[in-house]
N, C-alpha and C positions, 0 to 999 in steps of 0.2 A: 592091095589097099584094104579089101574086105577082110583078108586074113588077119591083117594087123588089128583092125577094129575088133574082130571076134576074139582075138587073144586078149586085148585090153578088157573087153567085157567080161571074159572068163575070170581074169585076175581080180577085177573089181568085185565080181560076184563072190569069189572065194574070200576076199577080205571082209565083205559084209557078213558072210556066214560066220567067219571066225570071230569078229567083234561081237555079234549077237550071242554066240556061244559063250564067249568069255564073260559078257555082262550078265547072262542068265545063270552062270555056274555059281554054286554056293561057295564063296570064299570063307575060310575060317575066320571067325570073329574072336576078338579077345573075350575070354570068359570073364564075367563079372565076379568079383571076389565073393566066395561063398561065406555063409554065416560062420562056419567053423574057422575060416581064415581070419575074419574080423575078431572073433572071440580070442583066438590065439594072440593076435596083435594087442588087444586090450590087456590080456593077461601079462604079456611081456612088458607093456608100459607100466602096469601096476608093480611089477617086480622091480623095475628101475626106480620107481618112486619109493618103494619100501626100502631099497638099498641106499637111499639118499642121493641118487643120481638124478636130480630134478631137471636139469637142462636136457639130459638125454630123454627123460620121460616126456618132456614138453614136445620135443621133436617127434617122438613116437606117436603121441596123441594127435598132433597136427597132421601127420601122415595118415592116421586112421580117418580123420575127417574127410580127406580126399577120396576115400574108398567106401564110406558108409552109404547105405541106401535107405534104411528104415529110420523112423523117428526115434525109436528106442536106442539105436546105435549112436545117433547124433547126440542125444541127450546124455548118454553115458560118456561120450568123448568130451562134451562141454563140461560136465561135472569134474571129470578127471583132470582136464586142463586147468580149471580154476583152482583145484586143490594143489596141483603141481606148481602153478604160478605163485600161489600163496606161500607154499613152502620155500620157494626160491626167492621170496622177498618182493615179488612184483604184484603188489596188491591191486594196482589199477587194472592189470590184465585179468587178475582173478575176478574182480567185479564185472569186467566186460563179459566174460564167459558165463558167469552166474546169471547175468541179465539175459543172455541168449538162451540159457537153459530154461528160465522162468517164462520166456516167450513161448516155448513149446509145452512145458509142463508147469503151469503156475502153482499146482498143488503138490509139487515135489517135496518130500520129507526125507530126513536123514535120522539115523540113530546117533544122538549127540554123544553117546559114550565112546564112540569109535573115532572121533575126530578131535583135533585141538580146539580148546575153548574159544580162542580168538577167531578161528575159522567158523565155528558154530555161530558166534555173534554176528559175523559178516553175513552168513547165510540167512539168519533170521531177520537181519536188518533189510536185506534186499528182497526178501520174499514178499510178493504182493499180498495184501490183505484180502481176505474173502469178502466179496460184496454181499450186503444184506439182501434178503429176498424182497422183491418189489411188493409194495403194499397195494392191496386191491381196494380201489375207491368204492365206497358204498354210496348208493343213491340216497339223497335226502328224502326222508318221508314227510308227507304233508303234516302240518301241525294238527294235533288232536284237540278237538274242542273240549274244554273242561265241562264235565257234567255238573249240574247244580248240586250244591252241598246237601247231603241228606244227613239228618241227625241220627246218629246210631242209637239203636234201641238198647237200653240198659237192661242187662239180664243179671239177675241176682244169682251168684254162684253159692253153692252150699259150702259151709265152712270146711276147709281142708283138715283132714285128720293127720296129725303128726305121728310119724312112725318112729318108735324108739330106735336108737342107733344100733342096739345089739341085734335087731331083727332085719336090718338092711343087709341084703345079700350083695356082697362085693364079688365082682368077676375075678376069677383067678388070673393071675398074671402069667403070661406065657413067655418063657425065656427063649429068646432067639439064639440059636447056636451059630456062631460065626464059622463059616466054612473056611478051612485053611487051604490056601492055594499052594500046592507043592511045586517048587520051581523045577524045570526040566533038569535032567542029570547033566553035569558038566563034562564036556569032552576035552581031550587033550588039544591045546592050542586055542581054546576059547579065551576071549577077553573078559576078565573078571575084575570088579572093583577091588582096589588094594585093601579096603577095609573088610572084605568078605573072604579073603584067602586064608588058608590055614597056616601057611608058612610064607612070609614075605620074601621078596628077592634079597639076596645078600651079595654085595660086591666082592669079587675076587680079583679084579684087576682095575686099577684107576690110572687114568692118563691125565696129567696136569696140563691145562691149556697154556699156550704161549701168550705172554703179555704183549699185545700189539704195540709196536714202537710209537705210534702217534699218541696212544693213551698213556704210555709210560713217560713219554717226553712231556706231556701236559699234566702229568700227575693225576690222571682221572682214576678214581677209585669207586668201587661199588660192588653190588652183588647182582648176578644174573641168575634167575630161576628158570631152569630148563625142565620141561615136561618130557620124560623119556618113555617110549613104549618098549618094554622089555619082552622079548619073545619067549616061547616055551623052551628055547635052547639057551637062554641067558644072554642073548645078544640084543643090543639096542638097534631097533630097525627103523625108528622114526623119532624125531625130536621136534619140539615146538617151544617158543619162548612164552612163558607165563608172565614174567616181569623182567624187562630188559633195561639197558642203559641207552638212552636216546643219544643220537649224534653220530658223526662219522668216525667213531673210534673203533668199530668192529669188535667190540667186546662180546656182543651177542653171538657173532659167528664163531669167535674163538671158543666160547663155552660150548656151543653145539658140536663143533668138530671134536672137541676133547671127549664129550659125553658119548658120542657115537662109537668111540673106541673102547668103552668100558665093557667089562664082562661081569656077569652075575651068576650066582646059583639061582635057577628059575624059581618063581613062586609056585606053590603047590596048593591045589584045591581038590579035596577028596582023593588024595594020593596021586593026582595027575598034574603034570606041569602045564601051566597056563600063562597067557599073556597078561600083563598088568601095566598101567600107567603109573609112573613114579616121578614125583617132583624132586629135582636136585638143584641145590643152590650152590653156585660157583662164585667165590669171593675173590675179587681183584684188589690188591692193596700193595702199596709201595713201602709200607712200614716194615722195618727189619725186625723180625722176631723168629722164634723157632718154627713158626708156620711158614711153609713155602709160599711163594707168590702163586695165587690161583688155587691154593689148597681147597678142595671142595668141602662143603658142609651139607649134610643130608637133612632134608625136611620132608616129612610124610604129609 
């Protein structure tokens, strides 16, 4: 009987030692995503966005949000999400993530030259206004008792001598030279305003848009103005609607899809290919003429 009890005690003791060893051992934990990993994911999401794959970019940035750890990474993901949602036509989602961004960084600013005008208007409308500095209240001073009026003594001044005009010395005027600020040299791939380039982009391939069946059936006509970002390689990497046709006719989407397939000779600045924004007007008309349906008209 005692032998059985001793054997059970030994087994229980061994189990306790084994459990304590396993609990105290260092099990490998999942490594948190490094900063380089997050940077690579953000870069991949931006490439999807620039290629016009907005839904894929949204999924990528939502995935990044689950792995971010710093406030800078979260704000970058919020801003990129709002831009991707806006490009995908989901303005409510874009506003939602912009408001989340301003909760973290209310003083966030953007370079308005690099984004669509409609997105810039939305950004500026949602950005909180800076609060004025609080005014320091001054203590009221006790009223000053008025002194009895004293009659001023009249002093006779000697007659002033008039100096002839030719003897008056005039101070020489110092001309201020305006310092000219020289802009930094342009690099290949920089975004340059269209009005400042030496050689504007020239289309070498045009793709005519398909006339949506619902708009064709209802005889909806009009012009859609698409703002296209043309890369230094002559490819359209982003589009935005400057002036569209409202309603469920999908003329705006048809114009954007067509412009994304266009090819250009890139714009040149200081003998270097650069990116430029160019407004392109796409006209939809049912009238039978020599001009094809959807034949584009350029506007600078």
